C-alpha positions in Angstrom: -199.9 -146.2 47.9 -197.4 -143.8 46.3 -196.1 -146.5 44.0 -199.6 -147.4 42.9 -200.3 -143.7 42.2 -197.3 -143.5 39.8 -198.3 -146.7 38.1 -201.8 -145.3 37.5 -200.3 -142.0 36.3 -198.1 -143.7 33.8 -200.9 -145.9 32.5 -203.2 -142.9 32.2 -200.6 -140.9 30.2 -199.8 -143.9 27.9 -203.5 -144.2 27.2 -203.8 -140.5 26.5 -200.9 -140.4 24.0 -203.0 -142.7 21.8 -205.7 -140.1 21.9 -205.9 -136.6 20.4 -203.5 -133.8 21.5 -203.8 -130.4 19.9 -202.4 -130.3 16.4 -201.1 -126.8 16.6 -199.1 -124.6 19.1 -200.9 -124.1 22.5 -201.4 -120.9 24.4 -201.6 -120.9 28.2 -203.6 -117.7 28.9 -202.9 -116.0 32.3 -205.1 -113.2 33.7 -202.3 -111.6 35.6 -199.2 -109.6 34.7 -195.8 -111.4 34.5 -194.1 -112.2 37.8 -197.0 -113.4 39.9 -197.6 -116.9 41.2 -200.0 -117.9 38.4 -197.7 -116.6 35.8 -194.7 -118.4 37.4 -196.7 -121.6 37.5 -197.7 -121.3 33.9 -194.1 -120.7 32.8 -192.9 -123.5 34.9 -195.4 -125.9 33.3 -195.1 -124.7 29.7 -191.7 -126.4 28.6 -192.6 -129.8 30.1 -196.1 -129.7 28.7 -194.7 -128.9 25.3 -192.3 -131.9 25.5 -195.2 -134.2 26.5 -197.8 -133.1 23.9 -195.3 -132.5 21.0 -196.4 -128.9 20.4 -194.9 -125.5 21.3 -196.6 -124.1 24.4 -196.4 -120.4 25.1 -197.7 -118.2 27.9 -199.8 -115.2 27.0 -200.7 -112.6 29.7 -204.1 -110.9 29.5 -204.4 -109.1 32.8 -207.3 -107.0 34.0 -210.9 -107.1 35.5 -209.9 -109.6 38.2 -208.8 -112.2 35.5 -212.2 -111.9 33.7 -210.6 -110.6 30.5 -208.5 -113.8 30.3 -211.4 -116.0 31.5 -213.8 -114.7 28.8 -211.1 -115.0 26.1 -210.6 -118.7 26.8 -214.3 -119.4 27.4 -215.1 -118.1 23.9 -212.0 -119.6 22.2 -212.2 -122.5 19.7 -212.5 -125.8 21.7 -209.6 -127.4 20.0 -207.1 -127.5 22.9 -204.9 -124.8 21.6 -206.2 -122.1 24.0 -206.1 -123.0 27.7 -206.6 -120.9 30.8 -204.2 -121.1 33.8 -205.9 -119.5 36.8 -206.5 -119.9 40.5 -209.5 -119.6 42.8 -210.3 -116.2 41.1 -212.2 -118.1 38.4 -214.5 -119.5 41.0 -214.7 -116.4 43.2 -215.7 -114.1 40.4 -219.0 -116.0 39.9 -220.3 -114.3 43.1 -218.1 -111.2 43.1 -219.1 -109.8 39.7 -222.6 -109.2 38.2 -223.5 -110.0 34.6 -220.3 -112.0 33.7 -220.1 -112.9 30.0 -219.2 -116.5 31.0 -220.2 -119.1 33.6 -217.3 -120.8 35.3 -219.1 -124.1 35.7 -220.8 -124.1 32.3 -218.2 -122.6 30.0 -215.0 -124.4 31.1 -213.8 -127.9 31.0 -211.5 -128.4 34.0 -208.3 -130.1 32.9 -206.0 -130.5 36.0 -204.6 -128.6 38.9 -200.8 -128.3 38.3 -199.6 -127.1 41.7 -200.6 -125.3 44.9 -199.1 -122.9 47.4 -200.4 -121.0 50.4 -200.7 -117.2 50.6 -198.3 -115.3 52.9 -199.2 -112.1 54.7 -196.2 -109.8 54.0 -195.4 -106.2 55.1 -192.7 -103.8 54.1 -189.6 -104.5 56.1 -189.7 -101.0 57.5 -193.1 -101.6 59.0 -193.0 -101.5 62.8 -195.1 -104.8 63.1 -192.7 -107.7 63.4 -195.4 -110.3 64.1 -199.0 -111.0 63.4 -200.0 -110.0 66.9 -198.2 -106.6 66.4 -199.8 -106.1 63.0 -203.3 -106.7 64.4 -202.7 -104.3 67.2 -201.5 -101.7 64.7 -204.7 -102.2 62.6 -207.0 -102.1 65.6 -205.4 -98.8 66.7 -205.9 -97.3 63.2 -209.3 -98.6 62.0 -209.8 -97.9 58.3 -206.4 -96.2 57.9 -204.2 -99.2 56.8 -204.5 -100.3 53.2 -203.6 -103.5 51.4 -202.8 -104.3 47.8 -204.0 -107.3 45.8 -203.5 -108.8 42.3 -207.0 -107.7 41.6 -210.6 -107.8 42.9 -211.7 -111.4 43.5 -208.3 -112.9 43.7 -207.3 -115.1 46.6 -205.1 -112.3 47.8 -208.1 -110.0 48.0 -210.4 -112.6 49.6 -207.7 -113.7 52.1 -207.6 -110.1 53.4 -211.4 -110.0 53.5 -211.3 -113.2 55.5 -208.7 -111.7 57.9 -211.0 -108.6 58.4 -214.0 -110.9 58.9 -212.3 -113.1 61.5 -210.4 -110.4 63.5 -212.7 -107.4 63.2 -210.1 -105.1 61.8 -210.9 -102.7 59.0 -208.6 -101.9 56.1 -208.8 -100.3 52.6 -208.4 -102.5 49.5 -206.2 -101.2 46.7 -206.4 -103.6 43.7 -203.7 -103.8 41.1 -203.5 -105.6 37.7 -201.4 -108.5 38.9 -199.2 -109.6 41.7 -196.0 -107.9 40.5 -197.4 -104.3 40.6 -199.1 -105.2 43.9 -195.8 -106.2 45.4 -194.0 -103.2 43.8 -196.5 -100.9 45.6 -195.8 -102.6 48.9 -192.1 -102.4 48.5 -192.4 -98.7 47.7 -194.5 -98.2 50.9 -197.6 -97.2 49.0 -199.6 -99.8 50.8 -199.2 -101.4 54.3 -199.6 -105.1 53.5 -200.6 -107.8 51.0 -201.2 -111.5 50.7 -199.2 -113.3 48.0 -198.0 -116.7 47.3 -194.5 -118.0 48.0 -193.2 -118.1 44.3 -194.0 -114.3 44.0 -192.5 -113.1 47.3 -189.6 -115.4 47.8 -186.9 -113.2 46.2 -188.2 -110.1 48.1 -188.2 -111.9 51.4 -184.7 -113.2 50.8 -183.5 -109.7 49.9 -185.0 -108.3 53.1 -187.5 -105.9 51.4 -190.5 -107.8 52.6 -191.3 -109.3 56.0 -193.5 -112.4 56.2 -195.8 -112.5 59.2 -198.1 -115.6 58.7 -199.2 -118.2 56.2 -202.7 -119.1 55.2 -201.7 -122.8 54.8 -202.8 -125.6 57.1 -199.1 -126.3 57.9 -195.9 -124.3 57.7 -194.3 -124.1 54.2 -190.9 -125.9 53.9 -189.3 -122.8 52.3 -190.5 -120.6 55.1 -190.5 -122.9 58.1 -190.0 -120.0 60.5 -193.3 -118.3 59.4 -196.2 -119.5 61.5 -199.6 -120.4 60.1 -202.5 -118.0 60.8 -203.8 -120.5 63.3 -200.4 -120.6 65.1 -200.4 -116.8 65.1 -203.7 -116.8 66.9 -206.1 -116.2 63.9 -208.6 -119.0 63.2 -210.5 -119.4 59.9 -208.1 -117.8 57.5 -206.9 -120.9 55.6 -206.5 -120.4 51.9 -204.5 -122.5 49.5 -203.8 -121.0 46.1 -204.1 -123.7 43.4 -203.0 -123.2 39.9 -205.3 -125.0 37.5 -205.5 -125.5 33.7 -209.0 -125.2 32.1 -210.2 -125.5 28.5 -213.3 -124.2 26.7 -216.3 -126.3 27.7 -216.9 -127.9 24.2 -213.3 -129.3 24.0 -213.6 -133.0 23.1 -213.5 -135.2 26.2 -210.6 -137.3 24.8 -208.5 -134.2 24.4 -209.3 -133.0 27.9 -208.3 -136.4 29.2 -205.1 -136.3 27.2 -204.2 -132.9 28.4 -205.1 -133.8 32.0 -202.8 -136.8 31.9 -200.0 -134.6 30.4 -200.3 -131.9 33.1 -200.4 -134.6 35.8 -197.3 -136.3 34.4 -195.5 -132.9 34.2 -196.4 -132.1 37.8 -194.9 -135.3 39.1 -191.8 -135.3 37.0 -188.9 -135.6 39.4 -187.2 -132.5 38.1 -190.5 -130.6 38.1 -191.1 -131.6 41.7 -187.7 -130.2 42.6 -188.4 -126.9 40.8 -191.8 -126.5 42.4 -190.3 -127.2 45.9 -187.7 -124.4 45.2 -190.7 -122.1 44.6 -192.5 -123.1 47.7 -195.2 -124.9 45.7 -196.3 -128.6 45.7 -197.4 -130.7 42.7 -201.0 -131.8 42.4 -201.8 -133.2 39.0 -205.3 -134.4 39.7 -207.8 -135.8 37.1 -210.3 -133.7 35.1 -213.1 -135.2 37.2 -211.4 -134.4 40.5 -210.8 -130.8 39.4 -214.4 -130.4 38.3 -215.6 -131.5 41.7 -213.2 -129.1 43.4 -214.2 -126.2 41.2 -217.9 -126.7 42.0 -217.1 -126.7 45.7 -214.9 -123.6 45.3 -217.7 -121.7 43.6 -220.0 -122.5 46.6 -217.4 -121.8 49.3 -216.3 -118.4 48.0 -219.9 -117.4 47.4 -220.4 -117.7 51.2 -217.3 -115.7 51.9 -218.2 -112.9 49.5 -221.7 -112.7 51.0 -220.5 -112.8 54.6 -217.7 -110.3 54.1 -219.6 -107.9 51.8 -216.6 -108.0 49.4 -217.2 -106.2 46.1 -215.4 -105.9 42.8 -213.8 -102.4 42.8 
């Protein structure tokens, strides 16, 4: 099956190269500050994508408003393939979290491909007394409403992972949103907040240095780079399974042949042997699905997160 997949991937890309790629340099717009998981994914993809499409590819950070500044910028950009969005579930979550958005995720974007994915990890400052998920929950239950957690912004998977944790365990914490993963982690390291959820690429160096302590993963299985960190389910918490995907989206009116070409290029980049190695070193896994597959997933994500936002009472703050 794996051999057949790569034959299909090669054929798809060879077909795409005969079609239209952008004729000018391409921007990958990221709605987070530099240093977070989405930013790292975009900067990992950019050089290989540039090589494959024959155009310079740069990353442009437009943080703020839970990624909505970047989302709106790309949704309203010229549909010529030169302005693309790299985002995670935030682009689906925001549909139910925010009122009166100036864009519609399902109407105003053409999904291209999911480049890679990674679970979120619940991390605390290494000076925190809690050394396990059980101990952290005990601490939270003994101090209702007194612990706080940071996130990369309202509506991000970090925010909703914490909302899910509260919903499933009955604990109560205070959300402190930041404009990106990097400042969120800086606050945790400085002791300004008690915990956060973040993906492996963003926390790996801080875990290795001993500044942060991982307690549990939101993945369905343990991450290879953090094999000693249990999943939430293994730690006794059911229903907190969240995989952060990093997807590329174009403005909705982008020609279908260009979307297909870019999709094949992202998929080929994701499954390049050297790229697979780099992603593994970051604790991420390649995906590289088709535009149609991504479109179906995005529709499901909008519906899934709408239920979570409603059940948890989460609000953009």
